[in-house]
C-alpha positions as CSV (number, residue, x, y, z in Angstrom):
1,M,12.0,26.5,7.4
2,K,14.2,27.9,4.6
3,K,15.8,25.2,2.5
4,L,15.6,26.5,-1.1
5,S,18.4,28.6,-2.5
6,D,17.5,32.3,-3.1
7,D,17.3,32.0,-6.9
8,W,14.2,29.8,-6.6
9,N,12.3,33.1,-5.8
10,D,13.0,34.4,-9.3
11,I,11.9,31.4,-11.4
12,K,9.3,31.5,-14.1
13,S,9.4,27.9,-15.3
14,L,9.8,24.4,-13.8
15,V,10.6,20.8,-14.7
16,I,8.3,18.1,-13.3
17,Y,9.9,14.8,-12.4
18,G,7.4,12.0,-12.1
19,Y,4.0,11.9,-13.8
20,G,1.8,10.0,-11.4
21,R,-1.3,11.1,-9.4
22,K,0.5,13.8,-7.5
23,A,1.9,15.3,-10.7
24,V,-1.5,15.6,-12.3
25,R,-2.8,17.5,-9.3
26,M,0.4,19.6,-8.9
27,I,0.5,20.7,-12.6
28,D,-3.1,21.9,-12.4
29,F,-2.2,24.1,-9.5
30,I,1.3,25.4,-10.3
31,S,0.7,26.0,-14.0
32,K,-1.3,29.1,-12.9
33,D,2.0,30.7,-11.8
34,F,4.7,28.8,-13.8
35,K,5.4,27.5,-17.2
36,I,6.0,23.7,-17.2
37,D,9.1,23.3,-19.4
38,R,9.6,19.5,-19.3
39,I,8.2,16.4,-17.7
40,I,10.5,13.5,-16.7
41,D,9.3,10.0,-16.0
42,N,11.2,6.7,-16.4
43,N,8.1,4.6,-16.8
44,P,8.3,3.1,-20.4
45,Q,4.5,3.2,-20.7
46,L,4.6,7.0,-20.4
47,K,7.5,7.6,-22.7
48,G,6.4,9.8,-25.6
49,K,3.0,10.6,-24.0
50,V,2.0,14.2,-24.6
51,V,0.7,16.2,-21.6
52,H,0.1,19.9,-21.7
53,D,1.8,20.0,-25.1
54,I,4.9,18.4,-23.5
55,I,6.4,15.1,-24.4
56,I,7.2,12.9,-21.4
57,Q,10.7,11.5,-21.6
58,P,13.0,9.6,-19.2
59,L,15.9,11.2,-17.3
60,E,18.5,9.6,-19.6
61,V,17.1,11.5,-22.6
62,Q,16.8,14.8,-20.7
63,K,19.7,14.8,-18.3
64,E,21.7,17.4,-20.2
65,I,18.8,19.6,-21.1
66,I,17.5,20.0,-17.5
67,K,20.8,21.3,-16.0
68,N,20.4,24.9,-14.9
69,K,16.6,24.4,-14.6
70,K,14.6,24.0,-11.4
71,I,13.1,20.6,-10.9
72,I,10.2,19.5,-8.7
73,V,10.0,15.9,-7.7
74,T,6.4,14.9,-7.4
75,V,6.8,11.6,-5.6
76,G,7.4,11.0,-1.9
77,G,8.8,8.4,0.5
78,V,11.0,5.7,-0.9
79,S,10.6,6.9,-4.5
80,Y,11.8,10.3,-3.7
81,F,15.1,9.0,-2.3
82,S,15.6,6.9,-5.5
83,I,15.1,10.0,-7.7
84,K,17.2,12.1,-5.4
85,N,20.1,9.7,-5.9
86,S,19.6,9.7,-9.7
87,L,19.7,13.5,-9.9
88,E,22.7,13.8,-7.6
89,S,24.5,11.2,-9.8
90,I,24.4,13.7,-12.7
91,G,25.7,16.6,-10.5
92,L,22.5,18.2,-9.4
93,V,22.1,19.4,-5.8
94,E,19.1,19.1,-3.6
95,Y,17.4,22.5,-2.8
96,I,19.6,24.3,-5.4
97,D,18.6,22.4,-8.5
98,F,15.7,20.2,-7.3
99,C,13.4,19.6,-4.3
100,S,10.3,17.7,-3.3
101,Y,6.9,19.0,-4.2
102,E,6.1,19.6,-0.5
103,V,9.2,21.7,0.1
104,F,8.4,23.8,-3.0
105,L,4.7,24.3,-2.3
106,T,5.2,25.3,1.3
107,E,8.2,27.4,1.0
108,W,7.8,29.2,-2.4
109,Y,4.2,30.3,-1.9
110,W,4.9,31.5,1.6
111,N,8.0,33.5,0.6
112,N,6.4,35.0,-2.5
113,R,2.6,35.0,-1.8
114,N,2.4,34.9,2.0
115,K,0.1,31.9,1.5
116,V,-0.1,28.6,3.3
117,I,-0.2,26.1,0.5
118,M,-0.1,22.5,1.7
119,S,0.4,19.5,-0.6
120,E,-1.8,16.9,1.0
121,S,-3.6,15.8,4.1
122,Y,-5.9,13.0,5.3
123,I,-9.1,12.9,7.3
124,T,-10.1,9.7,8.9
125,I,-13.8,9.5,9.4
126,T,-14.2,6.1,11.1
127,S,-12.1,3.5,12.7
128,H,-14.4,0.7,11.6
129,C,-13.2,-1.5,8.7
130,T,-14.4,-4.5,6.7
131,F,-10.9,-6.1,7.0
132,K,-8.6,-6.8,9.8
133,C,-5.1,-6.4,8.3
134,K,-2.3,-7.4,10.6
135,N,0.1,-4.7,9.2
136,C,-2.3,-1.9,8.7
137,D,-0.3,1.3,9.1
138,Q,-3.4,3.1,10.4
139,L,-3.7,0.5,13.3
140,M,-7.4,-0.1,12.5
141,P,-7.3,-3.8,13.8
142,Y,-6.0,-2.6,17.1
143,Y,-9.1,-0.6,18.0
144,N,-11.6,-2.3,20.2
145,K,-15.2,-1.8,21.4
146,N,-13.9,0.7,23.9
147,T,-11.7,2.7,21.5
148,H,-13.6,2.5,18.2
149,W,-14.9,5.9,17.0
150,E,-16.7,7.7,14.2
151,K,-16.8,11.4,13.5
152,S,-20.0,13.2,12.9
153,V,-20.5,15.5,9.8
154,A,-20.7,18.5,12.2
155,E,-17.4,17.6,13.9
156,I,-15.6,17.2,10.6
157,D,-17.1,20.5,9.4
158,E,-15.9,22.3,12.5
159,T,-12.4,20.8,12.1
160,L,-12.1,21.8,8.4
161,E,-13.4,25.3,9.1
162,A,-10.7,25.7,11.8
163,F,-8.1,24.3,9.4
164,F,-9.0,26.6,6.5
165,T,-8.7,29.7,8.7
166,K,-5.0,29.1,8.6
167,A,-4.4,27.1,5.4
168,D,-5.1,28.9,2.1
169,Y,-5.1,25.9,-0.2
170,L,-4.8,22.1,0.0
171,V,-3.7,20.4,-3.2
172,S,-4.9,16.9,-2.3
173,F,-7.4,15.8,0.3
174,F,-8.0,12.2,1.1
175,V,-11.0,10.8,2.9
176,V,-10.2,7.5,4.5
177,G,-11.1,5.0,7.3
178,G,-11.1,2.3,8.3
179,E,-13.4,1.7,5.4
180,P,-15.1,5.0,4.6
181,L,-18.0,3.4,2.8
182,L,-19.1,2.0,6.2
183,Y,-19.8,5.6,7.2
184,K,-23.6,5.9,6.7
185,K,-23.6,9.6,6.1
186,L,-20.8,9.6,3.6
187,P,-23.0,11.3,0.8
188,Q,-23.9,14.1,3.2
189,L,-20.3,14.4,4.4
190,M,-18.9,14.6,0.8
191,T,-21.6,17.2,-0.2
192,M,-20.6,19.4,2.8
193,I,-16.9,19.2,2.0
194,C,-17.3,20.0,-1.7
195,E,-19.9,22.8,-1.1
196,K,-18.1,24.6,1.7
197,Y,-14.4,23.9,1.0
198,G,-14.2,22.8,-2.6
199,D,-12.7,26.1,-3.7
200,K,-9.8,25.6,-1.3
201,I,-9.1,22.0,-2.3
202,G,-7.6,21.0,-5.6
203,Y,-8.4,17.3,-5.5
204,I,-10.7,15.2,-3.3
205,Q,-10.3,11.5,-3.2
206,I,-12.1,8.7,-1.3
207,I,-9.8,5.7,-0.7
208,T,-11.7,2.4,-0.3
209,N,-10.8,-1.3,-0.2
210,A,-13.7,-1.9,-2.6
211,S,-15.5,-4.4,-0.4
212,I,-18.7,-2.4,-0.3
213,I,-20.7,-1.4,-3.4
214,P,-21.5,2.3,-3.3
215,D,-25.2,3.1,-3.2
216,D,-27.1,5.4,-5.5
217,K,-26.9,8.4,-3.2
218,L,-23.1,8.2,-3.0
219,I,-22.8,7.6,-6.7
220,S,-24.9,10.7,-7.3
221,V,-22.6,12.9,-5.1
222,I,-19.4,11.5,-6.6
223,K,-20.7,12.4,-10.1
224,K,-22.0,15.8,-9.1
225,Y,-18.7,16.9,-7.5
226,N,-16.3,14.9,-9.7
227,I,-14.8,13.2,-6.6
228,D,-12.0,10.8,-7.3
229,I,-12.2,7.2,-6.1
230,R,-9.1,5.0,-5.4
231,L,-9.7,1.3,-5.0
232,S,-7.2,-0.7,-3.0
233,D,-6.9,-4.2,-4.3
234,Y,-6.0,-6.7,-1.6
235,T,-7.2,-9.8,-3.5
236,C,-3.7,-11.2,-3.3
237,S,-4.5,-12.0,0.4
238,I,-8.2,-11.7,0.8
239,N,-10.9,-13.6,-1.2
240,Y,-13.1,-10.9,-2.4
241,A,-12.4,-10.6,-6.2
242,E,-16.0,-11.0,-7.1
243,K,-17.1,-8.0,-4.9
244,L,-14.2,-5.9,-6.2
245,E,-15.3,-6.5,-9.8
246,K,-18.9,-5.5,-8.9
247,V,-17.6,-2.3,-7.4
248,K,-15.6,-1.6,-10.5
249,A,-18.6,-2.4,-12.7
250,V,-20.9,0.0,-10.8
251,L,-18.4,2.8,-11.1
252,A,-17.8,2.1,-14.8
253,S,-21.5,1.9,-15.6
254,N,-21.9,5.3,-14.0
255,R,-19.0,6.7,-16.0
256,I,-17.0,7.4,-12.8
257,D,-13.2,7.4,-13.2
258,Y,-11.3,5.5,-10.6
259,S,-7.7,4.5,-10.0
260,M,-6.4,1.2,-8.7
261,S,-3.7,0.5,-6.2
262,K,-2.7,-3.2,-6.3
263,Y,-0.1,-4.0,-3.7
264,E,2.5,-6.7,-4.0
265,K,4.1,-5.8,-0.7
266,W,3.8,-3.5,2.2
267,Y,6.5,-2.0,4.4
268,D,5.8,-2.9,8.1
269,T,5.7,0.2,10.4
270,G,5.1,-2.1,13.4
271,I,2.6,-1.1,16.0
272,P,3.8,2.5,16.8
273,G,3.9,3.1,20.5
274,I,4.1,-0.7,21.3
275,E,7.3,-1.7,19.6
276,D,10.5,-1.8,21.6
277,A,12.8,1.2,21.3
278,Q,14.5,1.2,17.9
279,F,17.4,3.5,18.7
280,D,19.9,4.1,21.4
281,S,20.5,7.8,21.1
282,I,18.5,11.0,20.6
283,E,20.5,11.8,17.5
284,K,19.4,8.5,15.8
285,I,15.7,9.1,16.7
286,K,15.9,12.6,15.2
287,Q,17.5,11.3,12.0
288,H,14.7,8.6,11.9
289,A,12.1,11.3,12.1
290,I,13.8,13.4,9.4
291,D,13.9,10.4,7.0
292,C,10.3,9.6,7.6
293,A,7.5,10.7,5.3
294,P,4.4,10.6,7.5
295,C,0.8,11.1,6.4
296,H,-0.7,14.4,7.9
297,V,-4.1,14.1,9.5
298,I,-6.7,16.7,10.2
299,A,-8.9,15.8,13.1
300,D,-10.5,17.1,16.3
301,K,-9.7,20.7,15.4
302,K,-6.0,19.8,15.3
303,F,-3.4,19.2,12.6
304,Y,-1.5,16.1,13.4
305,Y,2.0,15.8,11.8
306,C,1.9,12.0,11.8
307,G,-1.0,9.6,11.2
308,S,0.8,6.8,13.1
309,Y,1.0,9.1,16.1
310,Y,-2.6,10.1,15.8
311,N,-3.9,6.5,15.7
312,S,-1.5,5.4,18.4
313,V,-3.1,8.1,20.6
314,K,-6.6,7.1,19.6
315,C,-5.8,3.4,20.3
316,G,-4.5,4.4,23.8
317,F,-1.0,3.2,23.1
318,I,0.7,6.6,23.8
319,E,-0.3,9.8,25.5
320,L,-1.4,12.9,23.5
321,T,1.3,15.5,23.9
322,E,1.4,19.1,22.8
323,D,4.2,18.6,20.3
324,G,2.1,16.0,18.4
325,Y,-0.3,18.5,16.8
326,I,-1.1,22.1,16.0
327,D,-4.1,23.5,17.7
328,L,-6.3,24.9,14.9
329,E,-8.5,26.9,17.3
330,K,-5.7,29.3,18.1
331,E,-6.1,32.8,16.9
332,T,-5.3,33.1,13.2
333,T,-2.3,35.5,12.6
334,L,0.6,35.4,10.3
335,K,2.6,33.9,13.1
336,S,0.1,31.0,13.6
337,K,-0.2,30.4,9.9
338,L,3.6,30.1,9.6
339,E,3.6,27.9,12.6
340,L,1.2,25.5,10.9
341,L,3.2,25.6,7.7
342,S,6.5,25.0,9.4
343,Y,5.1,22.2,11.5
344,S,3.8,20.4,8.4
345,R,7.4,20.4,7.1
346,G,8.6,18.5,10.2
347,N,9.7,21.4,12.4
348,V,8.6,19.5,15.5
349,K,9.6,20.4,19.0
350,N,12.8,18.4,19.9
351,G,12.9,17.1,16.4
352,Y,10.8,14.0,16.9
353,L,7.6,12.8,18.5
354,N,7.2,10.4,21.4
355,V,6.1,7.7,18.9
356,C,9.2,7.9,16.7
357,N,11.4,5.6,18.7
358,H,8.7,2.9,18.6
359,C,7.8,2.9,14.9
360,F,9.7,1.5,12.0
361,G,8.8,4.5,9.9
362,K,7.9,5.3,6.3
363,S,11.2,6.0,4.6
364,G,13.6,4.3,2.2
365,K,15.4,2.9,5.2
366,N,12.5,0.8,6.2
367,L,13.2,-2.6,4.5
368,K,10.7,-4.6,6.5
369,E,8.7,-6.0,3.6
370,V,5.6,-8.0,4.4
371,E,2.8,-9.5,2.4
372,P,-0.1,-7.0,2.2
373,A,-3.4,-7.4,4.0
374,I,-2.8,-10.6,5.9
375,Q,-5.9,-11.0,8.0
376,M,-5.8,-11.4,11.8
377,E,-8.0,-14.1,13.4
378,G,-11.6,-13.0,13.7
379,N,-13.0,-9.9,12.1
380,D,-14.9,-8.0,14.7
381,N,-13.4,-4.7,13.5
382,A,-16.5,-3.6,11.6
């Protein structure tokens, strides 16, 4: 699992590159152990903004100052590769001068604190959704009456209990569907998560497509535990702007902060497990897996490295194989904790999963742009 150069173990301060949602959560956690020297962000709207007594400035302004400092890049996927190229263009070297937030969290805290610190993970609570998006990367439209499912509060509790016997802290935890507001016991579920595991989670967020207005019980729980809400705006393809505005108005009237994700394009991952083979050699499949930035899923007392793999299994497209997950019910030892940490970093048996050659992936090399949220005929998904 070792990627960072040895001098990372001696650092007392860090530079943060990228001040988005991940950075806000990261800074809250790592500032307990490190001084944040500088924050870099190339967004003109953030230039000059003061955060933690630090003025945010673009790379061009700070490129000489940050040399000989350690930099954490707090974005993933395509954006990480773009920043990586920018830093390398000024002579900096990955894993010596800079690294991703996930590499830093997993490696530094294990080497120096013997703790399993994980950057983020998702829990999918239902396969039912109010939309039927053709290119949904969670494959929700491809479930049917025989494969649809919904987790009980007790099942989720047992899975999280098993997970936190091995993981010491999770910076970001996302509750998703399908459409999570279709889950009738969502207030009870969120109460359980916050009461039992809130001290081991830095940030809890419900991601909704804003097609359902949250009821008073859910509003009360969100306010009590300061749960974050992210609204995905698909009005570019789906006619529900009036409902979206009502959801925003309800949140605003209850003084609940929320963030918006408005998509102009998606990157098509295909239908993992169904697509024809993408590569003609094992080496190419392995490189595809290395380049990918999958969403980790906690479910069924297992930790799944890849959400696409998990949903392909649940849809019945591929077989569940032992290399596709970590069994969280195994005895908790230093060895099993390190196994989970290493696996979360992509140290998968054979270097790839059986789904990898049948998925377009989530990396900067996937250029298959599609219009977001195009609806399939019929909407029997919910």
